[in-house]
A tleap script that builds the chain and sets N, CA, C and O, in Angstrom:
source leaprc.protein.ff14SB
mol = sequence {
  NMET ASP LYS PRO GLY LYS SER ILE GLY SER
  ASN GLY LYS ARG LYS TYR TRP ASN VAL GLN
  PHE ALA VAL PRO ASP THR ASN LEU HIE PHE
  LEU VAL THR ILE HIE GLU GLY GLU ILE ASP
  LYS THR THR ASP LEU THR ASN LYS VAL ASN
  SER PRO ILE PRO LYS GLU GLN PHE ILE LYS
  LEU SER ASP ILE ASN TYR ASP SER PRO GLN
  LEU LEU LYS LYS ALA VAL LYS LYS GLY GLY
  VAL GLN PRO GLY LYS GLU TRP ALA LYS GLY
  TYR ASN PHE ASN LEU TYR LYS ASP PRO GLU
  THR ASN ILE THR GLN MET VAL VAL ILE GLY
  TRP ASN SER ASP TYR LYS LYS MET ALA ALA
  ILE SER PHE ASN ALA ASN ASN GLY LYS LEU
  LEU CLYS
}
set mol.1.N position { 88.920 92.239 113.502 }
set mol.1.CA position { 89.375 91.882 112.044 }
set mol.1.C position { 89.122 92.621 110.882 }
set mol.1.O position { 88.275 93.515 110.902 }
set mol.2.N position { 89.863 92.307 109.707 }
set mol.2.CA position { 89.929 93.382 108.542 }
set mol.2.C position { 88.548 93.785 108.252 }
set mol.2.O position { 87.602 93.044 108.521 }
set mol.3.N position { 88.402 94.955 107.703 }
set mol.3.CA position { 87.249 95.339 107.451 }
set mol.3.C position { 87.194 95.239 106.109 }
set mol.3.O position { 88.025 95.498 105.238 }
set mol.4.N position { 85.878 94.743 106.061 }
set mol.4.CA position { 85.567 94.542 104.189 }
set mol.4.C position { 85.360 95.741 103.630 }
set mol.4.O position { 84.717 96.669 104.121 }
set mol.5.N position { 86.192 95.701 102.078 }
set mol.5.CA position { 86.090 96.940 101.526 }
set mol.5.C position { 87.564 97.844 101.572 }
set mol.5.O position { 88.030 98.725 100.850 }
set mol.6.N position { 88.118 97.020 103.027 }
set mol.6.CA position { 89.376 98.251 103.384 }
set mol.6.C position { 90.389 97.111 102.828 }
set mol.6.O position { 90.209 95.993 102.345 }
set mol.7.N position { 91.635 97.965 103.139 }
set mol.7.CA position { 93.053 97.152 102.827 }
set mol.7.C position { 93.034 96.478 103.999 }
set mol.7.O position { 92.712 96.999 105.067 }
set mol.8.N position { 93.463 94.989 103.823 }
set mol.8.CA position { 93.999 94.024 104.816 }
set mol.8.C position { 95.094 94.767 105.534 }
set mol.8.O position { 96.119 95.328 105.148 }
set mol.9.N position { 94.211 94.477 107.380 }
set mol.9.CA position { 95.048 95.521 108.016 }
set mol.9.C position { 94.873 96.825 108.699 }
set mol.9.O position { 95.169 97.274 109.806 }
set mol.10.N position { 94.281 97.269 107.630 }
set mol.10.CA position { 94.254 99.123 107.776 }
set mol.10.C position { 93.388 99.414 108.747 }
set mol.10.O position { 92.972 100.568 108.641 }
set mol.11.N position { 92.743 98.539 110.088 }
set mol.11.CA position { 92.336 99.029 111.217 }
set mol.11.C position { 93.283 98.495 111.994 }
set mol.11.O position { 92.949 98.598 113.174 }
set mol.12.N position { 94.367 97.944 111.848 }
set mol.12.CA position { 95.063 97.149 112.645 }
set mol.12.C position { 95.073 96.167 113.340 }
set mol.12.O position { 95.813 96.005 114.310 }
set mol.13.N position { 94.026 95.180 112.818 }
set mol.13.CA position { 93.511 93.796 112.782 }
set mol.13.C position { 93.978 92.950 111.432 }
set mol.13.O position { 94.379 93.375 110.349 }
set mol.14.N position { 93.837 91.994 111.765 }
set mol.14.CA position { 93.943 90.668 110.885 }
set mol.14.C position { 93.682 89.601 110.736 }
set mol.14.O position { 94.359 88.873 111.461 }
set mol.15.N position { 92.745 88.907 109.898 }
set mol.15.CA position { 92.461 87.770 109.947 }
set mol.15.C position { 93.230 86.677 111.197 }
set mol.15.O position { 92.893 86.105 112.234 }
set mol.16.N position { 94.506 86.838 110.295 }
set mol.16.CA position { 95.436 85.600 110.523 }
set mol.16.C position { 96.553 86.306 111.334 }
set mol.16.O position { 97.181 87.259 110.872 }
set mol.17.N position { 96.812 85.675 112.835 }
set mol.17.CA position { 97.666 85.995 113.785 }
set mol.17.C position { 98.625 84.653 113.834 }
set mol.17.O position { 98.035 83.581 113.965 }
set mol.18.N position { 100.200 84.637 113.727 }
set mol.18.CA position { 100.863 83.637 114.354 }
set mol.18.C position { 101.719 84.198 115.908 }
set mol.18.O position { 102.525 85.104 116.122 }
set mol.19.N position { 101.164 83.304 116.659 }
set mol.19.CA position { 101.619 83.444 117.664 }
set mol.19.C position { 102.725 82.376 118.605 }
set mol.19.O position { 102.266 81.325 119.053 }
set mol.20.N position { 104.232 82.760 118.856 }
set mol.20.CA position { 105.188 81.874 119.387 }
set mol.20.C position { 104.983 81.547 120.940 }
set mol.20.O position { 105.010 82.588 121.595 }
set mol.21.N position { 104.863 80.842 121.418 }
set mol.21.CA position { 104.759 79.941 122.658 }
set mol.21.C position { 106.124 79.235 123.065 }
set mol.21.O position { 106.582 78.421 122.264 }
set mol.22.N position { 106.827 79.489 124.280 }
set mol.22.CA position { 107.794 78.849 124.557 }
set mol.22.C position { 108.149 78.642 126.237 }
set mol.22.O position { 107.509 79.254 127.092 }
set mol.23.N position { 109.141 77.792 126.538 }
set mol.23.CA position { 108.906 77.520 127.855 }
set mol.23.C position { 110.240 78.153 128.328 }
set mol.23.O position { 111.088 77.330 127.984 }
set mol.24.N position { 110.859 79.177 128.930 }
set mol.24.CA position { 112.021 80.154 129.246 }
set mol.24.C position { 112.733 79.243 129.506 }
set mol.24.O position { 112.180 78.267 130.013 }
set mol.25.N position { 114.247 79.179 129.269 }
set mol.25.CA position { 115.884 78.538 129.301 }
set mol.25.C position { 115.216 76.991 129.123 }
set mol.25.O position { 115.425 76.081 129.926 }
set mol.26.N position { 114.429 76.881 127.996 }
set mol.26.CA position { 114.369 75.227 127.705 }
set mol.26.C position { 114.064 75.678 126.074 }
set mol.26.O position { 113.719 76.813 125.745 }
set mol.27.N position { 114.303 74.358 124.990 }
set mol.27.CA position { 114.054 74.393 123.674 }
set mol.27.C position { 112.806 74.530 123.260 }
set mol.27.O position { 112.562 74.766 122.077 }
set mol.28.N position { 111.443 74.343 124.585 }
set mol.28.CA position { 110.291 73.862 123.973 }
set mol.28.C position { 109.549 75.130 123.547 }
set mol.28.O position { 109.455 76.168 124.201 }
set mol.29.N position { 109.004 74.852 122.256 }
set mol.29.CA position { 108.776 76.031 121.650 }
set mol.29.C position { 107.651 75.611 120.350 }
set mol.29.O position { 107.668 74.684 119.539 }
set mol.30.N position { 106.675 76.765 120.575 }
set mol.30.CA position { 105.053 76.043 119.734 }
set mol.30.C position { 104.962 77.194 119.009 }
set mol.30.O position { 105.411 78.245 119.466 }
set mol.31.N position { 104.420 77.133 117.902 }
set mol.31.CA position { 103.958 78.468 116.896 }
set mol.31.C position { 102.249 77.587 117.043 }
set mol.31.O position { 101.887 76.410 117.048 }
set mol.32.N position { 101.529 78.993 117.151 }
set mol.32.CA position { 99.862 78.715 117.051 }
set mol.32.C position { 99.236 79.949 116.180 }
set mol.32.O position { 99.217 81.149 116.454 }
set mol.33.N position { 98.736 79.264 115.057 }
set mol.33.CA position { 97.813 80.287 114.155 }
set mol.33.C position { 96.502 80.363 114.554 }
set mol.33.O position { 95.703 79.443 114.729 }
set mol.34.N position { 96.324 81.814 114.710 }
set mol.34.CA position { 94.923 81.642 115.043 }
set mol.34.C position { 94.345 82.998 113.656 }
set mol.34.O position { 94.917 83.912 113.062 }
set mol.35.N position { 93.395 82.608 113.661 }
set mol.35.CA position { 92.301 82.605 112.050 }
set mol.35.C position { 90.734 83.084 112.976 }
set mol.35.O position { 90.239 82.473 113.923 }
set mol.36.N position { 90.332 84.092 112.453 }
set mol.36.CA position { 89.605 84.849 112.890 }
set mol.36.C position { 88.989 84.542 114.630 }
set mol.36.O position { 87.818 84.295 114.917 }
set mol.37.N position { 89.963 84.630 115.446 }
set mol.37.CA position { 89.572 84.589 116.840 }
set mol.37.C position { 90.093 82.980 117.062 }
set mol.37.O position { 91.028 82.980 117.862 }
set mol.38.N position { 89.811 81.825 116.660 }
set mol.38.CA position { 89.677 80.814 117.252 }
set mol.38.C position { 91.354 80.285 116.383 }
set mol.38.O position { 91.738 80.769 115.318 }
set mol.39.N position { 92.093 79.229 117.175 }
set mol.39.CA position { 92.944 78.177 117.148 }
set mol.39.C position { 93.065 77.784 116.135 }
set mol.39.O position { 92.300 76.821 116.106 }
set mol.40.N position { 93.891 77.927 114.496 }
set mol.40.CA position { 93.442 77.285 113.321 }
set mol.40.C position { 94.638 76.166 113.340 }
set mol.40.O position { 94.314 75.280 112.549 }
set mol.41.N position { 96.041 75.844 114.019 }
set mol.41.CA position { 96.775 75.321 114.120 }
set mol.41.C position { 97.596 75.881 114.826 }
set mol.41.O position { 97.930 77.020 115.151 }
set mol.42.N position { 98.033 74.180 115.120 }
set mol.42.CA position { 99.665 74.919 116.334 }
set mol.42.C position { 100.799 73.660 115.680 }
set mol.42.O position { 100.718 72.522 115.216 }
set mol.43.N position { 101.565 74.397 115.900 }
set mol.43.CA position { 103.371 73.387 115.097 }
set mol.43.C position { 104.050 73.627 116.495 }
set mol.43.O position { 104.043 74.672 117.144 }
set mol.44.N position { 104.762 72.173 116.881 }
set mol.44.CA position { 105.537 72.020 117.638 }
set mol.44.C position { 107.147 72.279 117.117 }
set mol.44.O position { 107.721 71.522 116.334 }
set mol.45.N position { 107.522 73.040 117.488 }
set mol.45.CA position { 109.132 73.598 116.865 }
set mol.45.C position { 109.964 73.591 117.429 }
set mol.45.O position { 110.965 74.254 117.157 }
set mol.46.N position { 109.774 72.363 119.040 }
set mol.46.CA position { 111.220 72.039 119.885 }
set mol.46.C position { 112.061 71.747 119.304 }
set mol.46.O position { 113.121 72.314 119.573 }
set mol.47.N position { 112.051 70.689 118.173 }
set mol.47.CA position { 113.094 69.904 117.325 }
set mol.47.C position { 113.812 70.887 116.373 }
set mol.47.O position { 114.893 70.469 115.958 }
set mol.48.N position { 113.437 72.088 115.950 }
set mol.48.CA position { 113.901 72.680 115.415 }
set mol.48.C position { 114.743 74.275 115.800 }
set mol.48.O position { 115.278 75.191 115.175 }
set mol.49.N position { 114.413 73.845 117.432 }
set mol.49.CA position { 115.054 75.136 118.230 }
set mol.49.C position { 116.002 74.435 118.687 }
set mol.49.O position { 115.792 73.349 119.227 }
set mol.50.N position { 117.559 75.109 118.494 }
set mol.50.CA position { 118.899 73.958 119.284 }
set mol.50.C position { 118.928 74.533 120.472 }
set mol.50.O position { 118.954 73.714 121.391 }
set mol.51.N position { 118.931 75.515 120.754 }
set mol.51.CA position { 119.567 76.229 121.943 }
set mol.51.C position { 118.210 76.687 122.927 }
set mol.51.O position { 117.226 77.067 122.292 }
set mol.52.N position { 118.100 76.671 124.453 }
set mol.52.CA position { 117.277 77.157 124.819 }
set mol.52.C position { 117.185 78.834 124.527 }
set mol.52.O position { 118.143 79.506 124.144 }
set mol.53.N position { 115.708 79.396 124.814 }
set mol.53.CA position { 115.357 80.547 124.922 }
set mol.53.C position { 115.592 81.355 126.033 }
set mol.53.O position { 114.820 81.090 126.955 }
set mol.54.N position { 116.469 82.339 126.294 }
set mol.54.CA position { 116.858 83.057 127.616 }
set mol.54.C position { 115.393 83.649 127.810 }
set mol.54.O position { 114.583 84.022 126.961 }
set mol.55.N position { 115.277 83.601 129.775 }
set mol.55.CA position { 114.015 83.952 129.873 }
set mol.55.C position { 113.619 85.886 129.784 }
set mol.55.O position { 112.506 86.392 129.929 }
set mol.56.N position { 114.846 86.560 129.526 }
set mol.56.CA position { 114.737 87.687 129.058 }
set mol.56.C position { 114.439 87.919 127.885 }
set mol.56.O position { 113.958 89.040 127.718 }
set mol.57.N position { 114.543 87.239 126.913 }
set mol.57.CA position { 113.496 87.389 125.228 }
set mol.57.C position { 112.238 87.326 125.293 }
set mol.57.O position { 111.451 87.657 124.406 }
set mol.58.N position { 111.938 86.807 126.567 }
set mol.58.CA position { 109.984 86.686 126.883 }
set mol.58.C position { 109.256 87.676 126.714 }
set mol.58.O position { 110.004 88.478 127.272 }
set mol.59.N position { 108.204 88.424 126.326 }
set mol.59.CA position { 107.475 89.676 126.371 }
set mol.59.C position { 106.446 88.933 127.461 }
set mol.59.O position { 105.994 87.794 127.341 }
set mol.60.N position { 106.144 90.046 128.759 }
set mol.60.CA position { 105.007 90.095 129.444 }
set mol.60.C position { 104.162 90.938 128.999 }
set mol.60.O position { 104.487 91.844 128.231 }
set mol.61.N position { 102.639 90.696 129.541 }
set mol.61.CA position { 101.602 91.343 129.318 }
set mol.61.C position { 101.612 92.540 129.940 }
set mol.61.O position { 100.665 93.246 129.592 }
set mol.62.N position { 102.409 93.074 130.812 }
set mol.62.CA position { 102.500 94.240 131.073 }
set mol.62.C position { 103.512 95.035 130.553 }
set mol.62.O position { 103.435 96.240 130.790 }
set mol.63.N position { 104.487 94.603 129.865 }
set mol.63.CA position { 105.194 95.169 128.371 }
set mol.63.C position { 104.307 96.044 127.323 }
set mol.63.O position { 104.892 96.942 126.718 }
set mol.64.N position { 103.043 95.845 127.100 }
set mol.64.CA position { 102.430 95.819 126.169 }
set mol.64.C position { 101.183 97.111 126.748 }
set mol.64.O position { 100.315 97.013 127.616 }
set mol.65.N position { 101.546 98.251 125.870 }
set mol.65.CA position { 100.214 98.959 126.617 }
set mol.65.C position { 99.843 99.768 125.017 }
set mol.65.O position { 98.994 100.659 125.008 }
set mol.66.N position { 100.346 99.481 124.102 }
set mol.66.CA position { 99.792 100.074 123.095 }
set mol.66.C position { 99.585 98.548 121.888 }
set mol.66.O position { 100.234 97.505 121.969 }
set mol.67.N position { 98.794 98.781 121.131 }
set mol.67.CA position { 98.278 97.339 120.610 }
set mol.67.C position { 98.238 97.809 118.551 }
set mol.67.O position { 97.911 98.872 118.023 }
set mol.68.N position { 98.653 96.667 117.990 }
set mol.68.CA position { 98.457 97.277 116.545 }
set mol.68.C position { 97.255 98.577 116.069 }
set mol.68.O position { 97.524 99.440 115.234 }
set mol.69.N position { 95.977 98.480 116.769 }
set mol.69.CA position { 95.090 99.543 116.004 }
set mol.69.C position { 95.599 100.691 116.742 }
set mol.69.O position { 95.178 101.594 116.020 }
set mol.70.N position { 96.080 101.137 117.479 }
set mol.70.CA position { 96.904 102.745 117.716 }
set mol.70.C position { 98.157 102.945 117.390 }
set mol.70.O position { 98.783 104.003 117.317 }
set mol.71.N position { 98.529 101.723 117.174 }
set mol.71.CA position { 100.212 102.639 116.340 }
set mol.71.C position { 100.280 102.689 114.944 }
set mol.71.O position { 101.047 103.480 114.396 }
set mol.72.N position { 99.456 101.821 114.216 }
set mol.72.CA position { 99.103 101.718 113.031 }
set mol.72.C position { 98.693 103.161 112.644 }
set mol.72.O position { 98.938 103.657 111.545 }
set mol.73.N position { 98.076 103.752 113.605 }
set mol.73.CA position { 97.246 105.437 112.948 }
set mol.73.C position { 98.738 106.073 113.579 }
set mol.73.O position { 98.990 107.123 112.988 }
set mol.74.N position { 99.471 105.835 114.297 }
set mol.74.CA position { 100.798 106.862 114.108 }
set mol.74.C position { 101.594 106.310 112.784 }
set mol.74.O position { 101.957 106.983 111.819 }
set mol.75.N position { 101.700 105.462 112.912 }
set mol.75.CA position { 102.343 105.106 111.703 }
set mol.75.C position { 101.853 105.609 110.299 }
set mol.75.O position { 102.622 105.923 109.390 }
set mol.76.N position { 100.569 105.647 110.233 }
set mol.76.CA position { 99.811 106.177 108.810 }
set mol.76.C position { 99.998 107.746 108.900 }
set mol.76.O position { 100.258 108.267 107.815 }
set mol.77.N position { 99.922 108.516 109.880 }
set mol.77.CA position { 100.501 109.598 110.504 }
set mol.77.C position { 101.708 110.246 110.022 }
set mol.77.O position { 101.798 111.229 109.287 }
set mol.78.N position { 102.597 109.558 110.538 }
set mol.78.CA position { 103.871 109.949 110.708 }
set mol.78.C position { 104.427 109.519 108.942 }
set mol.78.O position { 105.542 109.926 108.617 }
set mol.79.N position { 103.760 108.871 108.109 }
set mol.79.CA position { 103.869 108.270 106.994 }
set mol.79.C position { 105.255 107.582 106.715 }
set mol.79.O position { 106.138 107.553 107.572 }
set mol.80.N position { 105.399 107.002 105.399 }
set mol.80.CA position { 106.499 106.213 104.931 }
set mol.80.C position { 106.270 104.821 104.726 }
set mol.80.O position { 107.172 104.114 104.278 }
set mol.81.N position { 104.687 104.172 105.129 }
set mol.81.CA position { 104.463 102.916 105.140 }
set mol.81.C position { 103.251 102.872 104.675 }
set mol.81.O position { 102.336 103.540 105.157 }
set mol.82.N position { 103.113 102.010 103.604 }
set mol.82.CA position { 101.544 102.160 102.664 }
set mol.82.C position { 101.218 100.764 102.457 }
set mol.82.O position { 102.198 100.033 102.312 }
set mol.83.N position { 100.055 100.209 102.409 }
set mol.83.CA position { 99.595 99.190 102.597 }
set mol.83.C position { 99.780 98.561 101.358 }
set mol.83.O position { 99.292 99.120 100.375 }
set mol.84.N position { 100.487 97.337 101.187 }
set mol.84.CA position { 100.509 96.221 100.378 }
set mol.84.C position { 99.444 96.053 99.493 }
set mol.84.O position { 98.281 95.914 99.872 }
set mol.85.N position { 99.952 96.063 97.834 }
set mol.85.CA position { 98.863 95.761 97.422 }
set mol.85.C position { 98.909 94.176 96.629 }
set mol.85.O position { 97.921 93.510 96.318 }
set mol.86.N position { 100.024 93.895 96.464 }
set mol.86.CA position { 99.506 92.677 96.089 }
set mol.86.C position { 100.309 91.302 96.676 }
set mol.86.O position { 99.647 90.462 97.286 }
set mol.87.N position { 101.435 91.153 96.512 }
set mol.87.CA position { 102.697 90.159 97.990 }
set mol.87.C position { 102.695 91.210 99.458 }
set mol.87.O position { 103.200 92.332 99.505 }
set mol.88.N position { 102.312 90.827 100.072 }
set mol.88.CA position { 102.394 91.154 101.578 }
set mol.88.C position { 101.282 92.153 101.505 }
set mol.88.O position { 101.574 93.349 101.512 }
set mol.89.N position { 100.291 91.850 101.451 }
set mol.89.CA position { 98.690 92.731 101.391 }
set mol.89.C position { 98.577 93.643 102.560 }
set mol.89.O position { 99.153 93.328 103.602 }
set mol.90.N position { 97.979 94.601 102.497 }
set mol.90.CA position { 97.847 95.739 103.529 }
set mol.90.C position { 98.657 96.097 104.325 }
set mol.90.O position { 99.706 96.558 103.876 }
set mol.91.N position { 98.504 96.031 105.517 }
set mol.91.CA position { 99.528 96.263 106.558 }
set mol.91.C position { 99.618 94.843 107.233 }
set mol.91.O position { 98.702 94.021 107.252 }
set mol.92.N position { 101.050 94.663 107.863 }
set mol.92.CA position { 101.501 93.413 108.598 }
set mol.92.C position { 102.026 94.116 109.866 }
set mol.92.O position { 102.180 95.329 110.004 }
set mol.93.N position { 102.290 93.092 110.817 }
set mol.93.CA position { 102.385 93.565 112.249 }
set mol.93.C position { 103.278 92.499 112.800 }
set mol.93.O position { 103.091 91.300 112.595 }
set mol.94.N position { 104.350 93.042 113.577 }
set mol.94.CA position { 105.097 91.782 114.511 }
set mol.94.C position { 105.538 92.545 115.445 }
set mol.94.O position { 106.059 93.656 115.339 }
set mol.95.N position { 105.229 91.662 116.770 }
set mol.95.CA position { 105.680 92.290 118.055 }
set mol.95.C position { 106.559 91.121 118.685 }
set mol.95.O position { 106.215 89.943 118.787 }
set mol.96.N position { 107.956 91.779 119.149 }
set mol.96.CA position { 109.114 91.123 119.439 }
set mol.96.C position { 109.623 92.009 120.492 }
set mol.96.O position { 109.249 93.146 120.780 }
set mol.97.N position { 110.674 91.185 121.089 }
set mol.97.CA position { 111.279 92.204 122.004 }
set mol.97.C position { 113.096 92.214 121.911 }
set mol.97.O position { 113.914 91.387 122.315 }
set mol.98.N position { 113.236 93.256 121.345 }
set mol.98.CA position { 114.884 93.357 120.917 }
set mol.98.C position { 115.541 93.184 122.052 }
set mol.98.O position { 115.344 93.776 123.114 }
set mol.99.N position { 116.776 91.892 121.682 }
set mol.99.CA position { 117.147 91.585 122.634 }
set mol.99.C position { 118.512 92.310 123.022 }
set mol.99.O position { 119.162 91.924 123.993 }
set mol.100.N position { 118.946 93.445 122.175 }
set mol.100.CA position { 119.998 94.744 122.342 }
set mol.100.C position { 119.043 95.562 123.932 }
set mol.100.O position { 119.226 95.520 125.148 }
set mol.101.N position { 118.176 96.135 123.148 }
set mol.101.CA position { 117.787 96.918 124.131 }
set mol.101.C position { 116.522 96.732 125.029 }
set mol.101.O position { 115.813 97.672 125.389 }
set mol.102.N position { 116.254 95.062 125.444 }
set mol.102.CA position { 115.333 95.030 126.046 }
set mol.102.C position { 113.985 95.432 125.701 }
set mol.102.O position { 113.171 95.114 126.567 }
set mol.103.N position { 113.513 96.021 124.721 }
set mol.103.CA position { 112.408 97.357 124.612 }
set mol.103.C position { 111.487 96.002 123.438 }
set mol.103.O position { 111.786 95.394 122.410 }
set mol.104.N position { 110.147 96.075 124.478 }
set mol.104.CA position { 109.082 95.190 123.444 }
set mol.104.C position { 108.824 96.388 122.415 }
set mol.104.O position { 108.688 97.585 122.668 }
set mol.105.N position { 108.786 95.530 120.817 }
set mol.105.CA position { 108.406 96.601 119.851 }
set mol.105.C position { 107.326 96.337 119.202 }
set mol.105.O position { 107.076 95.134 119.121 }
set mol.106.N position { 106.564 97.073 118.689 }
set mol.106.CA position { 105.423 96.634 117.829 }
set mol.106.C position { 105.791 97.118 116.273 }
set mol.106.O position { 106.018 98.316 116.106 }
set mol.107.N position { 105.844 96.373 115.338 }
set mol.107.CA position { 106.813 97.211 113.982 }
set mol.107.C position { 105.085 97.245 113.190 }
set mol.107.O position { 104.127 96.473 113.223 }
set mol.108.N position { 105.235 97.972 112.822 }
set mol.108.CA position { 104.116 98.231 111.309 }
set mol.108.C position { 104.856 98.386 110.265 }
set mol.108.O position { 105.446 99.437 110.016 }
set mol.109.N position { 104.909 97.010 109.316 }
set mol.109.CA position { 104.968 96.471 108.042 }
set mol.109.C position { 104.228 96.870 106.604 }
set mol.109.O position { 103.162 96.348 106.276 }
set mol.110.N position { 104.722 97.580 106.015 }
set mol.110.CA position { 103.713 98.165 104.539 }
set mol.110.C position { 105.436 97.986 103.402 }
set mol.110.O position { 106.507 97.383 103.464 }
set mol.111.N position { 104.839 98.794 102.627 }
set mol.111.CA position { 105.728 99.643 101.720 }
set mol.111.C position { 106.238 100.702 101.880 }
set mol.111.O position { 105.779 101.366 102.810 }
set mol.112.N position { 107.523 101.383 100.962 }
set mol.112.CA position { 107.691 102.393 100.793 }
set mol.112.C position { 106.340 103.094 99.681 }
set mol.112.O position { 105.310 102.522 99.322 }
set mol.113.N position { 106.853 104.615 99.314 }
set mol.113.CA position { 105.441 105.152 98.622 }
set mol.113.C position { 105.444 105.368 96.844 }
set mol.113.O position { 104.649 105.954 96.109 }
set mol.114.N position { 106.731 104.599 96.552 }
set mol.114.CA position { 106.162 103.894 95.455 }
set mol.114.C position { 106.537 102.389 94.952 }
set mol.114.O position { 107.183 102.101 93.945 }
set mol.115.N position { 105.810 101.264 96.172 }
set mol.115.CA position { 105.928 100.413 96.402 }
set mol.115.C position { 107.158 99.339 95.662 }
set mol.115.O position { 106.990 98.267 95.081 }
set mol.116.N position { 108.398 100.089 95.941 }
set mol.116.CA position { 109.527 99.029 95.489 }
set mol.116.C position { 110.338 98.333 96.242 }
set mol.116.O position { 111.248 97.641 95.784 }
set mol.117.N position { 109.944 98.524 98.051 }
set mol.117.CA position { 110.719 98.159 98.811 }
set mol.117.C position { 109.476 98.237 99.834 }
set mol.117.O position { 108.479 98.958 99.795 }
set mol.118.N position { 109.838 97.328 100.693 }
set mol.118.CA position { 109.176 96.752 101.906 }
set mol.118.C position { 109.640 97.913 103.040 }
set mol.118.O position { 110.810 98.169 103.324 }
set mol.119.N position { 108.552 98.498 103.568 }
set mol.119.CA position { 108.654 99.442 104.661 }
set mol.119.C position { 108.441 99.155 105.979 }
set mol.119.O position { 107.598 98.276 106.156 }
set mol.120.N position { 109.179 99.840 107.433 }
set mol.120.CA position { 108.393 99.643 108.597 }
set mol.120.C position { 109.038 100.737 109.308 }
set mol.120.O position { 109.910 101.568 109.054 }
set mol.121.N position { 108.276 100.429 110.312 }
set mol.121.CA position { 107.612 101.755 111.805 }
set mol.121.C position { 107.780 101.068 112.427 }
set mol.121.O position { 107.136 100.025 112.322 }
set mol.122.N position { 109.009 101.262 113.743 }
set mol.122.CA position { 108.983 100.783 115.457 }
set mol.122.C position { 108.526 101.263 116.145 }
set mol.122.O position { 109.040 102.307 116.547 }
set mol.123.N position { 107.848 101.014 116.454 }
set mol.123.CA position { 107.217 101.588 118.146 }
set mol.123.C position { 107.602 101.228 119.510 }
set mol.123.O position { 107.782 100.011 119.481 }
set mol.124.N position { 107.816 101.660 120.670 }
set mol.124.CA position { 108.030 101.023 121.938 }
set mol.124.C position { 106.517 100.533 122.119 }
set mol.124.O position { 105.451 101.142 122.030 }
set mol.125.N position { 106.749 99.545 122.333 }
set mol.125.CA position { 105.004 98.687 122.887 }
set mol.125.C position { 104.150 99.021 124.340 }
set mol.125.O position { 103.010 98.766 124.729 }
set mol.126.N position { 105.244 99.677 124.881 }
set mol.126.CA position { 105.314 100.105 126.382 }
set mol.126.C position { 104.727 101.911 126.227 }
set mol.126.O position { 103.638 102.285 126.662 }
set mol.127.N position { 105.228 102.366 125.874 }
set mol.127.CA position { 104.999 103.677 125.559 }
set mol.127.C position { 104.583 104.022 124.456 }
set mol.127.O position { 104.216 105.187 124.612 }
set mol.128.N position { 104.420 103.740 123.479 }
set mol.128.CA position { 104.229 104.077 122.241 }
set mol.128.C position { 104.992 105.183 121.611 }
set mol.128.O position { 104.398 106.031 120.946 }
set mol.129.N position { 106.168 105.218 121.769 }
set mol.129.CA position { 107.090 106.082 121.097 }
set mol.129.C position { 107.888 105.516 119.846 }
set mol.129.O position { 108.591 104.510 119.742 }
set mol.130.N position { 107.544 106.495 118.938 }
set mol.130.CA position { 108.715 106.072 117.423 }
set mol.130.C position { 109.905 105.663 118.179 }
set mol.130.O position { 110.382 106.202 119.178 }
set mol.131.N position { 110.336 104.557 117.502 }
set mol.131.CA position { 111.889 104.087 117.586 }
set mol.131.C position { 112.479 104.506 116.495 }
set mol.131.O position { 111.762 104.733 115.521 }
set mol.132.N position { 114.097 104.731 116.388 }
set mol.132.CA position { 114.654 104.670 115.227 }
set mol.132.C position { 115.084 103.585 114.581 }
set mol.132.O position { 115.599 103.692 113.468 }
savepdb mol mol.pdb
quit
C-alpha cells in the first residue's frame, strides 16, 4: 500500500484499485473496488454494456510479468511523469489490453513537469519494454 509521508502510489501501490471482471463473449460485466486489500464494493455493469466483450480483449495472468512497482521505477527513471499534487494525487496505474496490438499494457499516469497536463508512460506488461 501507499507509504505514509510519501506521494500516493510512489511505491507502485495504492489503497484503492478498481478491477473489472466479465464473462467472454457476453455482456456480463462487474466492477470490484478493492480498498486496503479487501473487497469494498461490487457493481453489476451488465445492463450498461450493450454488446458482448470479445474474448481477445481479456487479460491472462500469463500476460503480466511486470507489475506497477517495477514499471513505476522505470517511468520515474525515464522522466516525463510527476506525481499529482491536488487532483489525481500521486501516481495512478491502468492495466489493459490494446485491441489493435493485442499487447497487455501497464500505464503509469501522473502529470507533466509543469503540472499543467496529465502525462502517461506505457509499458508492455509482459516484457517491461517502453511502448510509444
